[in-house]
C-alpha positions as CSV (number, residue, x, y, z in Angstrom):
1,M,102.5,45.6,183.7
2,K,103.9,49.0,184.1
3,K,102.9,49.9,180.1
4,Y,99.5,48.3,180.7
5,L,98.7,50.5,184.4
6,L,99.9,53.2,182.1
7,T,97.5,52.8,179.5
8,T,94.5,52.0,182.1
9,L,95.0,55.5,183.9
10,C,95.4,56.7,180.5
11,I,91.9,55.8,179.6
12,L,90.2,56.6,182.9
13,F,91.9,60.1,182.7
14,I,90.2,60.6,179.2
15,T,87.0,59.0,180.5
16,N,86.9,61.2,183.3
17,I,87.2,64.7,181.1
18,V,84.5,63.3,178.5
19,T,82.5,62.4,181.2
20,A,82.9,66.1,182.8
21,Q,82.2,67.8,179.6
22,T,78.9,66.1,178.8
23,K,77.8,66.9,182.6
24,Q,78.3,70.6,181.5
25,E,76.9,70.4,178.1
26,K,73.4,68.8,179.7
27,K,73.6,71.5,182.5
28,Y,74.0,74.2,179.8
29,K,70.8,72.8,178.0
30,V,69.4,72.7,181.1
31,R,69.6,76.0,182.3
32,A,68.9,77.3,178.5
33,T,65.6,75.7,178.6
34,E,65.0,77.6,182.0
35,I,65.9,80.6,180.5
36,Q,63.7,80.5,177.5
37,Q,60.7,79.6,179.0
38,E,60.9,82.7,181.8
39,I,61.5,85.1,178.6
40,W,59.2,84.1,176.5
41,N,56.7,84.1,178.8
42,N,57.4,88.1,180.1
43,A,54.4,89.8,180.4
44,D,55.9,93.1,178.6
45,K,53.4,94.0,176.2
46,A,55.6,95.9,173.9
47,F,57.0,92.3,172.4
48,D,53.4,91.5,171.4
49,V,53.1,94.1,168.6
50,T,53.6,93.2,165.1
51,T,52.4,96.7,163.1
52,V,54.5,99.8,163.0
53,P,53.2,103.7,162.0
54,D,53.2,104.4,158.8
55,K,55.4,107.0,159.1
56,Y,58.2,104.2,158.8
57,K,57.0,102.5,156.1
58,G,59.7,103.3,154.3
59,E,62.8,102.4,156.7
60,G,65.3,99.2,156.1
61,A,63.8,97.8,159.6
62,V,62.1,99.0,162.7
63,I,62.8,98.0,166.1
64,I,59.3,97.3,167.7
65,A,60.9,96.6,170.8
66,K,64.1,96.9,172.6
67,S,65.0,96.1,176.3
68,V,67.7,95.7,178.7
69,F,67.9,93.9,182.5
70,V,70.9,93.7,184.5
71,N,70.5,92.0,188.1
72,P,73.9,91.5,190.3
73,V,72.2,88.7,192.3
74,D,74.8,88.5,194.9
75,N,78.5,89.5,194.9
76,V,79.3,86.0,192.8
77,L,76.3,85.9,190.2
78,T,75.5,89.1,187.7
79,R,72.5,88.2,185.2
80,S,72.3,90.6,182.1
81,I,69.4,90.1,179.3
82,S,69.3,91.8,176.1
83,R,66.0,91.5,174.0
84,E,65.1,93.1,170.3
85,R,62.0,92.7,168.4
86,V,62.5,93.9,164.9
87,L,60.7,94.2,161.5
88,I,62.1,93.1,158.6
89,M,61.3,95.6,155.6
90,D,64.5,95.4,152.7
91,K,66.8,93.1,151.5
92,A,69.7,95.2,153.6
93,A,67.9,94.3,156.8
94,L,67.2,90.8,155.8
95,E,70.9,90.3,155.6
96,E,71.8,92.0,158.6
97,Y,70.0,89.9,161.0
98,S,69.9,86.8,159.0
99,T,72.9,85.3,161.2
100,M,73.8,86.2,164.5
101,S,77.1,85.5,166.0
102,Y,78.0,85.5,170.0
103,T,80.1,84.4,172.4
104,K,78.9,81.3,173.9
105,I,81.5,80.5,177.0
106,I,84.5,82.3,178.3
107,D,86.3,80.6,181.5
108,K,88.9,82.4,183.4
109,S,88.6,80.1,186.4
110,V,91.9,79.8,188.4
111,R,92.8,76.5,190.1
112,Y,95.0,76.4,192.6
113,N,95.4,72.9,193.6
114,F,93.0,69.8,193.6
115,Y,90.7,71.7,196.3
116,Q,91.0,75.1,195.9
117,K,89.5,77.2,192.6
118,T,88.5,80.5,192.0
119,D,85.4,80.7,189.7
120,N,85.6,83.6,186.9
121,Y,83.3,82.7,184.0
122,A,80.5,83.8,181.6
123,K,77.7,81.8,179.8
124,S,75.4,82.9,177.6
125,Y,72.2,81.9,175.9
126,I,70.7,82.9,173.2
127,G,67.1,82.4,172.1
128,I,65.4,83.4,168.4
129,K,61.8,83.2,167.5
130,I,60.3,84.1,164.0
131,C,56.6,85.9,163.5
132,K,55.4,85.3,159.9
133,K,53.0,87.5,158.2
134,D,50.2,85.3,158.7
135,G,50.8,85.0,162.6
136,K,52.2,81.5,163.0
137,V,55.3,82.0,165.4
138,I,58.5,79.5,164.8
139,V,60.8,79.3,167.7
140,I,64.2,78.5,166.7
141,N,66.2,75.2,168.0
142,T,69.1,77.2,168.6
143,T,70.9,73.9,169.7
144,D,70.3,72.4,166.2
145,E,71.3,75.4,163.9
146,E,74.4,76.7,166.2
147,I,77.9,76.4,164.6
148,L,80.8,76.8,167.0
149,T,83.2,79.2,165.5
150,E,85.6,78.9,168.5
151,N,85.7,75.6,170.3
152,R,88.0,75.5,173.1
153,D,87.7,74.0,176.5
154,K,87.9,78.2,178.1
155,E,86.3,80.0,175.1
156,K,83.4,78.9,172.7
157,A,81.6,80.9,170.4
158,G,78.7,80.4,168.2
159,K,76.8,81.5,165.0
160,I,73.3,80.9,164.3
161,A,71.8,81.3,160.5
162,I,68.2,82.0,161.0
163,P,66.2,79.7,158.5
164,D,63.6,80.8,156.1
165,L,63.5,84.5,157.3
166,Q,61.6,86.8,154.3
167,L,60.4,90.2,153.9
168,G,57.9,91.2,156.3
169,D,59.1,88.9,159.0
170,I,59.6,90.0,162.8
171,V,62.5,88.9,164.5
172,D,62.3,88.6,168.3
173,Y,65.7,87.5,170.0
174,Y,67.3,87.6,173.2
175,Y,70.7,87.4,174.7
176,C,71.2,86.4,178.2
177,V,74.7,86.3,179.3
178,E,75.2,84.8,183.4
179,R,78.5,85.7,185.3
180,V,79.9,84.4,188.0
181,N,83.0,86.0,189.6
182,E,84.7,84.9,192.7
183,N,87.4,87.2,192.6
184,V,88.3,89.5,195.5
185,W,88.4,92.8,193.1
186,K,85.1,93.6,191.9
187,Y,85.6,96.5,189.3
188,S,83.1,98.8,187.8
189,N,80.6,98.0,185.2
190,T,80.0,100.7,183.1
191,D,77.3,100.9,180.3
192,K,76.4,103.5,178.1
193,Y,72.7,103.7,176.1
194,Y,72.2,105.6,173.2
195,L,69.1,107.0,172.5
196,G,69.2,106.2,168.4
197,D,70.3,103.4,166.1
198,N,70.8,102.3,162.7
199,H,66.8,101.8,163.1
200,P,64.0,103.5,164.5
201,I,63.1,102.1,167.8
202,L,59.5,102.2,168.8
203,Y,60.2,101.1,172.7
204,Y,63.1,101.3,174.6
205,S,63.7,100.1,178.2
206,V,66.4,99.4,180.3
207,K,66.2,98.5,183.7
208,Y,69.0,98.0,186.5
209,Q,68.1,95.7,189.7
210,L,71.2,96.4,191.9
211,N,71.3,95.0,195.3
212,N,72.4,96.4,198.7
213,T,75.9,95.7,198.3
214,C,75.9,97.9,195.2
215,T,76.6,101.5,194.5
216,A,75.9,103.5,191.3
217,S,76.8,106.5,189.3
218,I,74.5,107.6,186.7
219,L,74.2,110.4,184.0
220,S,71.9,111.5,181.5
221,A,73.5,113.7,178.8
222,N,72.5,115.8,175.6
223,G,68.9,116.3,177.0
224,A,68.0,112.8,178.0
225,K,65.6,112.9,180.7
226,P,66.6,111.8,184.2
227,I,66.9,108.3,185.3
228,T,64.0,106.9,187.6
229,E,65.9,106.0,191.0
230,I,64.3,103.5,193.7
231,L,66.1,103.2,196.6
232,D,64.3,100.6,199.0
233,E,64.5,100.5,203.1
234,N,67.0,97.3,202.9
235,G,69.5,99.5,200.5
236,N,68.4,97.8,197.3
237,I,68.6,100.3,194.0
238,T,66.5,100.2,191.0
239,L,67.4,102.3,188.0
240,Q,65.2,102.6,184.8
241,F,64.4,104.6,182.1
242,T,61.7,104.1,179.2
243,E,61.9,105.9,175.9
244,R,59.4,105.7,172.9
245,D,59.5,106.8,169.4
246,I,63.1,107.4,168.8
247,S,63.9,107.7,165.1
248,R,66.8,106.5,163.2
249,F,70.1,108.7,163.0
250,D,72.7,108.5,160.0
251,N,76.0,107.9,161.4
252,N,77.8,108.9,158.4
253,A,76.4,112.7,158.9
254,M,78.0,113.1,162.7
255,W,80.4,116.0,162.2
256,T,82.0,114.9,165.4
257,S,80.9,111.9,167.3
258,V,77.7,110.6,168.6
259,A,78.1,111.0,171.9
260,R,77.8,114.9,171.0
261,N,74.7,114.7,168.9
262,I,72.0,112.4,170.4
263,P,70.7,111.8,173.8
264,Y,71.9,109.0,176.0
265,Y,72.3,107.3,179.5
266,I,75.3,106.2,181.3
267,I,74.8,103.6,184.3
268,S,77.5,102.6,186.2
269,Y,77.6,100.1,189.6
270,L,80.2,98.9,191.6
271,E,80.0,96.0,194.1
272,Q,81.1,97.3,197.6
273,S,81.4,94.5,200.7
274,A,78.1,95.0,202.5
275,R,79.3,96.8,205.4
276,K,81.2,99.5,203.2
277,S,78.2,99.9,201.2
278,A,75.9,100.5,204.1
279,E,78.2,103.1,205.5
280,M,78.1,105.4,202.3
281,E,75.7,108.0,202.4
282,D,75.0,108.4,198.6
283,K,74.8,105.3,197.4
284,I,74.0,106.9,193.9
285,S,76.1,109.4,192.5
286,H,74.8,111.8,189.7
287,G,77.1,113.2,186.9
288,P,78.5,115.1,185.3
289,F,81.9,114.5,187.1
290,A,84.3,117.3,185.4
291,T,85.1,118.7,188.5
292,S,85.9,115.7,190.7
293,K,87.7,114.0,187.9
294,R,90.2,116.9,186.7
295,P,93.9,116.1,187.7
296,S,94.9,118.2,190.5
297,P,97.9,119.9,191.8
298,Y,99.2,117.0,194.0
299,E,99.3,114.6,191.0
300,Y,101.9,117.0,189.1
301,T,104.1,117.7,192.7
302,S,104.1,114.4,193.9
303,L,106.3,112.5,191.3
304,S,109.6,111.3,191.9
305,M,112.2,112.0,189.1
306,Y,112.0,110.1,186.3
307,T,114.7,107.6,185.6
308,A,114.4,107.8,181.6
309,Y,115.3,111.4,181.3
310,P,117.9,112.4,178.6
311,D,121.0,113.7,179.5
312,I,120.5,117.0,178.2
313,I,123.9,118.5,179.7
314,K,125.9,116.2,177.9
315,Y,123.9,117.2,174.5
316,Y,124.4,120.8,174.8
317,G,128.0,119.9,176.0
318,G,128.1,121.1,179.5
319,R,126.0,122.6,182.6
320,G,126.5,126.2,181.7
321,E,125.9,125.6,177.7
322,V,122.4,124.4,178.8
323,K,121.9,127.6,181.2
324,R,122.6,130.0,177.9
325,Q,120.1,128.1,175.9
326,P,117.0,129.8,174.8
327,T,113.7,128.3,176.4
328,D,112.2,127.3,172.9
329,S,115.4,125.3,172.0
330,L,115.5,123.4,175.4
331,I,111.7,122.8,175.3
332,T,111.9,121.3,171.6
333,Y,114.6,119.0,172.6
334,F,112.5,117.5,175.4
335,Y,109.7,117.1,173.1
336,N,111.6,115.3,170.2
337,Y,112.6,113.1,172.8
338,Y,109.2,112.0,174.2
339,R,107.8,111.8,170.4
340,W,110.9,109.0,170.1
341,K,109.5,107.5,173.2
342,K,106.0,107.5,172.6
343,Y,106.3,105.8,169.4
344,G,107.2,102.9,171.0
345,T,109.3,99.5,170.3
346,F,108.9,97.6,166.8
347,T,107.6,94.1,167.1
348,N,106.5,91.7,164.4
349,M,102.9,92.6,165.2
350,R,103.2,96.3,165.4
351,V,104.9,97.2,161.8
352,T,102.1,98.7,159.6
353,R,101.0,102.2,159.4
354,N,98.6,101.8,161.7
355,R,100.6,102.8,164.5
356,N,100.7,106.1,163.0
357,Y,97.2,106.5,164.7
358,E,98.1,105.0,168.1
359,D,97.2,107.7,170.6
360,G,100.0,107.9,173.7
361,D,99.3,108.0,177.5
362,D,98.8,111.8,177.5
363,V,98.3,112.1,181.2
364,N,101.6,110.7,182.5
365,Y,104.0,112.1,179.5
366,A,102.5,115.4,180.6
367,R,103.3,114.6,184.2
368,E,106.4,113.6,183.4
369,F,107.2,116.8,180.7
370,V,106.1,118.9,183.8
371,L,108.8,117.6,185.8
372,M,111.5,118.2,183.1
373,L,110.5,121.7,183.0
374,K,110.5,122.1,186.8
375,I,114.4,121.3,186.7
376,Y,114.9,123.9,184.4
377,G,112.9,126.5,186.3
378,I,110.4,127.1,182.9
379,P,106.7,128.2,183.9
380,C,103.9,126.5,182.5
381,D,100.5,125.5,182.4
382,V,98.9,122.2,182.2
383,I,96.0,122.4,180.4
384,T,93.0,119.3,180.6
385,A,90.7,119.0,178.0
386,C,88.2,116.5,176.1
387,D,88.7,115.3,172.3
388,R,86.4,116.8,170.5
389,F,85.6,113.3,168.9
390,S,84.5,112.0,172.3
391,V,82.4,113.5,174.9
392,K,81.7,117.2,175.7
393,M,83.1,118.6,178.7
394,D,79.3,118.9,180.3
395,N,79.4,115.1,180.1
396,I,82.4,113.9,181.9
397,F,81.8,110.6,183.3
398,T,85.5,109.2,184.3
399,S,88.9,110.5,184.0
400,N,89.4,108.7,180.8
401,D,87.4,111.4,179.3
402,L,89.9,113.9,179.9
403,H,93.1,114.4,178.1
404,S,96.4,116.8,179.1
405,F,98.7,118.4,177.6
406,I,101.4,121.5,178.2
407,R,101.2,125.0,177.6
408,V,104.3,127.2,177.7
409,N,104.4,131.0,177.4
410,F,107.5,132.6,176.3
411,N,108.0,135.5,174.1
412,G,104.3,136.8,174.8
413,K,103.4,133.4,172.8
414,P,101.7,130.6,174.1
415,T,103.8,127.3,173.0
416,F,101.1,124.2,173.2
417,I,102.7,120.4,173.7
418,C,100.4,117.6,173.0
419,F,101.4,114.1,173.6
420,N,98.3,112.3,171.6
421,D,100.0,112.4,168.1
422,C,103.8,111.9,167.3
423,F,103.1,113.9,163.6
424,Q,102.2,117.0,166.0
425,D,104.5,119.9,165.5
426,I,105.6,121.6,168.6
427,G,104.0,124.6,169.4
428,G,100.8,124.3,167.7
429,L,97.3,122.7,169.5
430,N,96.5,119.5,168.2
431,V,92.9,119.9,166.0
432,D,91.4,117.2,168.9
433,Y,91.3,119.9,171.2
434,Q,90.9,123.3,169.7
435,G,88.2,125.3,170.5
436,E,87.4,123.0,173.1
437,K,86.5,124.2,177.0
438,A,89.3,123.4,179.4
439,F,90.7,123.4,182.6
440,V,93.8,125.3,183.5
441,M,96.7,124.5,186.2
442,T,99.3,126.8,186.1
443,R,103.0,127.4,188.1
444,E,105.6,129.9,188.0
445,K,109.4,128.5,187.6
446,R,109.3,125.7,190.3
447,E,106.7,126.8,192.5
448,K,103.5,124.6,192.9
449,F,100.5,124.2,190.6
450,E,97.7,126.7,191.1
451,Q,94.3,125.4,189.9
452,L,92.1,128.1,188.0
453,D,88.8,127.9,188.7
454,S,87.1,129.3,185.4
455,L,87.3,127.3,181.7
456,I,89.3,128.9,178.9
457,K,88.1,128.3,175.1
458,L,91.3,126.6,173.4
459,P,92.1,128.4,170.1
460,V,91.1,127.6,166.9
461,A,93.7,127.5,163.8
462,K,92.9,129.4,161.2
463,S,92.2,128.1,157.6
464,S,95.5,129.5,156.2
465,D,97.5,127.5,158.9
466,N,96.0,124.2,157.1
467,V,96.7,124.7,153.4
468,S,97.7,121.8,150.9
469,T,98.7,122.7,147.2
470,E,100.2,120.7,144.6
471,K,101.8,121.0,141.3
472,I,101.5,118.1,138.3
473,K,104.1,118.1,135.8
474,V,103.2,115.7,133.2
475,S,105.7,115.2,130.3
476,F,105.1,113.4,127.1
477,Y,108.0,111.7,125.5
478,K,107.1,110.8,121.6
479,E,110.2,108.9,121.2
480,N,109.1,106.0,123.2
481,L,105.7,107.5,123.6
482,L,106.0,107.7,127.4
483,T,104.3,110.0,129.9
484,T,105.8,110.8,133.2
485,F,103.7,112.5,136.1
486,E,105.6,114.7,138.5
487,R,103.5,115.6,141.7
488,T,104.8,118.0,144.0
489,C,102.8,118.8,147.2
490,T,103.3,121.5,150.2
491,E,101.4,121.1,153.0
492,T,100.9,122.7,156.4
493,G,99.0,122.2,159.8
494,Y,96.6,119.5,159.9
495,M,96.9,118.8,156.2
496,K,100.7,117.6,156.8
497,N,100.5,115.8,159.6
498,G,97.2,113.9,158.4
499,D,99.1,112.9,154.8
500,Q,102.4,112.0,157.2
501,K,100.5,109.8,158.8
502,N,99.1,108.1,155.6
503,L,102.4,108.0,153.9
504,L,105.4,107.5,156.2
505,L,106.7,104.6,157.2
506,P,107.5,103.5,160.7
507,E,111.1,102.8,160.7
508,D,111.6,105.9,158.7
509,I,109.9,107.8,161.6
510,E,111.8,106.0,164.0
511,A,115.1,106.6,162.0
512,K,114.3,110.1,161.9
513,L,113.6,110.8,165.8
514,S,116.4,108.7,166.5
515,E,118.9,111.0,164.6
516,I,117.9,113.7,167.1
517,I,118.1,111.8,170.3
518,L,120.6,109.0,170.2
519,P,123.9,111.5,170.7
520,V,123.0,111.5,174.1
521,I,121.4,108.0,174.7
522,N,123.5,105.2,176.1
523,D,123.4,101.7,175.1
524,I,121.6,100.8,178.2
525,E,119.0,103.5,178.3
526,L,118.2,102.6,174.8
527,L,117.8,98.8,175.6
528,N,115.5,99.6,178.2
529,I,113.5,102.2,176.5
530,K,113.3,100.6,172.9
531,M,113.8,96.7,173.0
532,P,110.5,94.8,172.0
533,R,108.7,94.0,175.5
534,N,107.3,90.5,175.9
535,T,103.5,91.3,176.2
536,F,102.6,88.5,178.4
537,Q,104.9,89.4,181.2
538,N,102.7,91.2,183.5
539,Q,105.3,93.3,185.2
540,C,105.8,95.0,182.2
541,L,102.7,97.0,182.2
542,N,104.1,100.1,179.8
543,N,105.6,99.3,176.1
544,V,107.3,102.7,176.5
545,Y,109.1,102.3,179.1
546,D,108.6,100.4,182.9
547,D,110.8,101.0,185.4
548,G,109.8,97.8,187.0
549,C,111.4,96.1,184.1
550,K,114.8,97.5,184.2
551,L,117.4,95.8,183.6
552,N,121.3,95.9,183.8
553,K,123.3,94.8,180.3
554,T,124.7,92.1,182.4
555,D,121.5,90.8,183.3
556,F,119.9,91.1,180.4
557,L,122.5,89.1,178.0
558,V,121.5,85.4,178.8
559,N,123.1,83.4,176.1
560,A,123.5,86.4,173.6
561,S,126.4,88.0,171.9
562,V,127.5,91.3,171.2
563,E,129.6,92.7,168.4
564,S,131.4,95.8,168.6
565,G,132.1,98.3,165.7
566,S,133.6,101.7,165.0
567,S,129.8,102.7,164.0
568,K,127.4,100.2,165.8
569,T,127.0,97.6,168.5
570,I,124.5,95.0,167.9
571,I,123.2,93.1,170.6
572,S,121.4,89.8,169.9
573,T,119.0,88.2,172.2
574,N,117.1,84.8,172.1
575,A,113.6,84.0,173.6
576,S,115.6,81.9,176.7
577,Q,116.2,84.4,179.2
578,T,115.8,83.4,182.3
579,S,113.6,86.9,183.1
580,G,111.5,86.7,180.2
581,W,111.1,90.4,180.1
582,F,112.3,91.0,176.5
583,D,111.2,89.0,173.1
584,G,114.0,87.5,171.0
585,G,115.2,89.8,168.6
586,Q,118.1,92.1,167.7
587,V,118.7,96.0,168.8
588,I,121.1,98.4,167.2
589,F,123.0,101.0,168.9
590,I,124.5,103.5,166.2
591,T,126.6,105.2,169.0
592,G,129.1,102.5,169.1
593,E,128.9,102.0,172.7
594,N,128.9,99.3,174.5
C-alpha cells in the first residue's frame, strides 16, 4: 500500500511539472507572436530601405538601420528592443550573419515557501526576416529553426541558422528582452553607444522612455551631439539621439581604445521610489563627472588599521632598527608585501599565465598603503588618473573609470607605487598611466590630505628606459651534425615587464615573492591571506584577504591534520569544513611554525 501511494505521488509530481512547463511554453509562444506583430508593423521608414549609396559598394555589409528602445514600464517590468537591418555584400558578412545566438531565458527568482516568491527573470524573443533581391520577404519561423544550446530549468540559450541566406539579401532582425525584477534593490542600468561599427551605418536611433520613478545620467563624448531630453509635467523622461551615415571604423588601427577614438553616448538610469524621485530637483544629470567621482581626502583618513599589515618590527629586528631604515628600504618592503598579496591565491581554476595579466583592486590597495606610510610618518601623494586604454579624463562617468596609486617624494625624486600590475618595479610609473592627466591629494607626514584643484600631467618614460637587446650564439657540432642556439636577452622597463608576463609561471612568481615576505608572516596570517577561497561563500568577497572570513587555526582545522617538521608545516584540509569558507586543499608554511 505504501509503495503504491509513493508511486502515485511521484507520478502526480512529475505530471504537475510537465504540465507547468507546457503552460509556460504556450505562454511564451503567445507573447512571441504579439511582439513579432508589434515590431514588424513598426512605422519607422528607415527599416523599409532596400538600397545603399554607391560609396559603400565596396563594403562587406552595410547596416541600413539600427535602433534601440528601452522602457522601464514600472518598478517591476523593463522592456528593451534592439533591431538591425543589414545588407549582405560579401562572403565574410554572409558567414557573420548566417547564424544568431542568444540567451532565451534566465530565471533568478527566489521562492521562500509555498506562498511567497520574488520574481527575477528575463525572457528574450527574437525575430528574423529576409528580403530577397526580387523583393520577396521571407519571415523565418524561429520556433522551427531554433536549436537550444542550453536547456536547463533556470537558463535557456538558443541558436538559429538562417536558411538560404545569399549575397545581396537583407537580414532584418530584432532582439526583445522583457525583464521582471521584484527585488527591493534596484541597480543602475548603464549603456554605452559608440557611433561606429565594423560596418557603415546609414541610420542609428536610440530612445529611452523612462517612467516618473526614474532618474537619469547622460554623457555625450568625443564630439557626439547633445542627447535630446524631454521631461513632461508628470516627471516622465524621454532621452533620444539619432545619427545618420556613420562610417566604418577599423578596430585594429586603434592606438589605445575605442573610447578615445570615436564619438559615443552613455545613458544610465536608476529606478527610485516614486516619493524619492519626486523630491529630486535634477532628474537628469549631465556628465562628465570627473570632479564628483574623484576620491576625497575623507576616504583616505577614515579607515581603521588594516589587520593584515606585515610585522615590520620583526622583519628589521626591533623598533629602533625600523626608525634607522632609509625611506626607500621601508617602502620597498611594503610594496613587495602588497605585490605578494595582490597575486592572490592558487586554485585549480587560476594556475595559467592568464593570471599574470589580471588587474588588482588598486583603489583599496592605495588606501591601505597610505595608512602604512602614515604609521611611519612618510609623506606621500595619492594620484588618481585614467588608464590610457580606457576613457579620457574629460569623459569620466563613474568612479570605476579612475585608478589610484601613490607617489612618494624623497631625495628630490618622485617614486611611484602602482598596484595594477605585479610586474611593475617600484619607482617606475606604470605604462597605463604615462602621459595622462591626473588629480593629486598631498599629505605631509601624519597630516590630513589636501586636495589640489589643478590637474597635473604624468611623466612619460624615455625610449631608453624601455629597451630589449639580445644575443644569439649558434654552435655547429660536425661530429654529430647538431646545431645549438643560445639566446640571451637583456630588457628594461615595459619590455621586461611584458616578457615576464608571457614567460614566467605563476608558481615561480609566488615562490619569489614569498621568499621576500615569509620571514615575518606567521602561519595563521598566511592561512587567512593565501588559502584558496570557496567562491560560493558570499561572505568572502575578496580573494586576497577578507576580515569577515578571518579564522583562527583552531576554527579552521575541522577534520584536518597538521604535520610539523624542522623546515615546514603542512596543513591539509578537506571540503567538509562546517564553516565552508575555504576549498579543500593544502597549504605549506616553510617557516616551520605551527
